N, C-alpha and C positions, 0 to 999 in steps of 0.2 A: 504493500500500500504506500509506504514511504516513497519508494522509487517511482511509482505511477503518479503520485501527486507532485513530486518535485520535478520530474523530467519536463513536462510542458512549460512550467515556469522558468526553468533554466534555459530552455530554448528561447522563450520570449525575452529574457534578460540578455541572452547572447546577441540576439538581433538588435536589441535596443543599444547595446554598447557599440555594435558595428555602425548603426545609424549615427550615434553620438560622435564616433570617430570620423564621420563624413565619408564612409566607404561607399555610400550610394549617392553622394552628392552633398552640396552645401545645404544648410538649414537656415531658415529665417528665424527671427526672434520668437514668433508665435509657435513655430514648430519645435523649437528648442524647449520652450516652456512646457508644451504638451508632452514631449518625450520625457522630460524630467518628472512630470506628474505620473505618467505611466510607470516609470522606473520606481518611484517612491512607493506607489501602491502595490506593485509587484513584489518588491522587497518586503513590504509589510505582510503580504499574503504568505510569502515563503517563510517568514518568521513565525506566523501563526501555525503553519503546517508543522514546522519543526518543534514548536512548543507542544502541540497536540501529540505528536509522536513520542516526544520525550516524557510527557505526563503519562501516556499509555504504558511505556516501558517501566516507569516507576511504579504504577499501580499493579503491574503484572509481576513485580519483583525481579525484573530482568536486567536491572542496572548492575553492572560489574565494576567494582572499585579496583583500579590498577595503580598502586602507589609507586612513586619513584622520587628520587631526590630532585627538588625544584629550587633552582637559583632564583630567589625572589626578585633581585634587582633586574636581572635579565627578563624575567617573566613580566614584571611591571612595565619595563621599557617597551616591550613588544605590545602589551595591552594598551599603553598610552598612545601608541602610534595609530591605533584604530579609531580614535575619537577626534572629531572636529566639531566646532559649534555650528548647529544648523543655521542656515542663512536667515531664516525667519525669526530667530530668537536673539535676544540681547543678553548673552550669557558669557561668563568666564568659567572655563573648566580648568581646575588647578589640581596638580598631583603633588603629593607630599610623601617622601620616603627617603630614608638615609641610605648610604652606600654600603653600610655594614650589617644589613639585615641577615639573619641566619638562613641557612638552607632549610627547607621543609621537606619532609617525606610525606607526600600526599598524592592524590590524583590530580595532576595539573589541569586536565581538560575539564574536570568537574568544578575545580576551584575557579577556572576561567569563566565557566558558564554562570556560576553564582554571581561573580562580580559583573559580568556583562548584563545580567538581568537587573542588578541593583543600579548600575550606572545608567542603563537604558531608561529605567523608570525615573531616575532623578532628572535626566534631561527632558524626558517626555512631560513631566508634571511641573517643570520650571520654565516659564516663559522669559523671565529676566532675573538677573541676579547672579548666583554662583552655584557651581557644583564642585565640591572639594572631595577628592579621593585620597585618603591617608592610610598608610601602612606603618605600624609601630610594633616593635618588640617590647613586650611587657615582662621584664625579668621576674617581677614578683608573682606573676601568674604562670611563668614559663610558657607563654603563648604569644602568638602574633595576632594583632587586631587589624582588621581591614574595615575602614570606616568610609561610608559614602554619605555625604551631607549635602543638602540642597536648600535653597530659599524659595521653594515652590509652594504649592497650595496647602501642603500639610495634611495630616490625618487626625481625625477626631479620636478621642480616647475609646469610645465604644467601637469604632471601626478597627482599631488596632488589634482587637482580639480575634478578628475574623479575616484579616487581609491575607493571611497565609493559607487560607482554605481554597480549594479548587473552584475556579470560575467566580471568584469574589472580586468585585470592584467596589470603589468607595460608595457610590450610589448611582442610580440610573442616569442622572444628569451628567455626571462625570464620565460614565461609560460612553454616552453619545458624543461628548465633547472631545475626549482623548482616545477613544477606541480601545481595541485590545480584547483579549479573551478572559483576563483575570487568572492566567496560569503562571505568570512570571514568578510571583512570590511563593506560590505553592511549590514550584520547582526548586526555588532557593531553599526553602525550609527542608524539603525532603533530601536534597543533595547535601546540605549542611549536616543533617543527621547521619547520613551515610559516611561522611568524612569524619564524624566524631566532633563536629564543630557546633557552636551555638550561634543563633542569630537573634538580635534584639533591635527594637525600634523605639525611638524617642521623638515625639512629634506633637505639634499643636496646629490646629487649622490656621492657615494664613502665615505660618512662621516656618514652614519647611519641615523636613524630616531628616533624621539621622539614623542610618542602619549600620549596625556593627556586627561583623562576623568575627568570632574568636576561635582560633584554631590552635590547639595545644602543640607545643614543640616536644618531640620525643626526648626522653631523659638524656640520651647520649648527645642529641643535638644541643640541648640546653647546657650540658657540661662543656661542649666545645665553645659555645657562645660566651660563657662566663670566663673560660680560659683565655 
């Protein structure tokens, strides 16, 4: 099913990129805008398909954790390169991490997916202001904290208890305004649990949100970091 759903969209996106590269001739301003709109919605649809397939695998217990040593500085540098400010938003995206972060033994792809969902949500729900992504080693906890903070619409206290459930959105009006399936934070919560990590949120309506992922460092890793 995953293959059958993705293949037509990948073909569409492939031809879109060829048109954008002017392989079939020049484009005027209206055509460029139209192509950009098609690309944006196609990417959104592809993201929804991938989220549905990922949530299905989680529900079926088919997610396999494959741990390896992860160089956090290199990992964060590569992740940072994936993000630019959307043209329609007045945003600053800032990254904060030191060069001496410890290596982690974890599933790099799952950790990346968690952070991508948190960062994507922060950008999605923040029209202007800041999105700050911070990574800090907490020696007292022998853990690494990944924090994604934004100045967006925020989350009410009553909503905070349900946002990690499947297909949950803040409310119907926000669903219409921002779109999405309500699977991103469900996937974050489930993958965090599989990695042995915790995820917490601190937020108030109109004052943004702060999501913190805490991932313990193995005893031998902590010993190396202290040494």
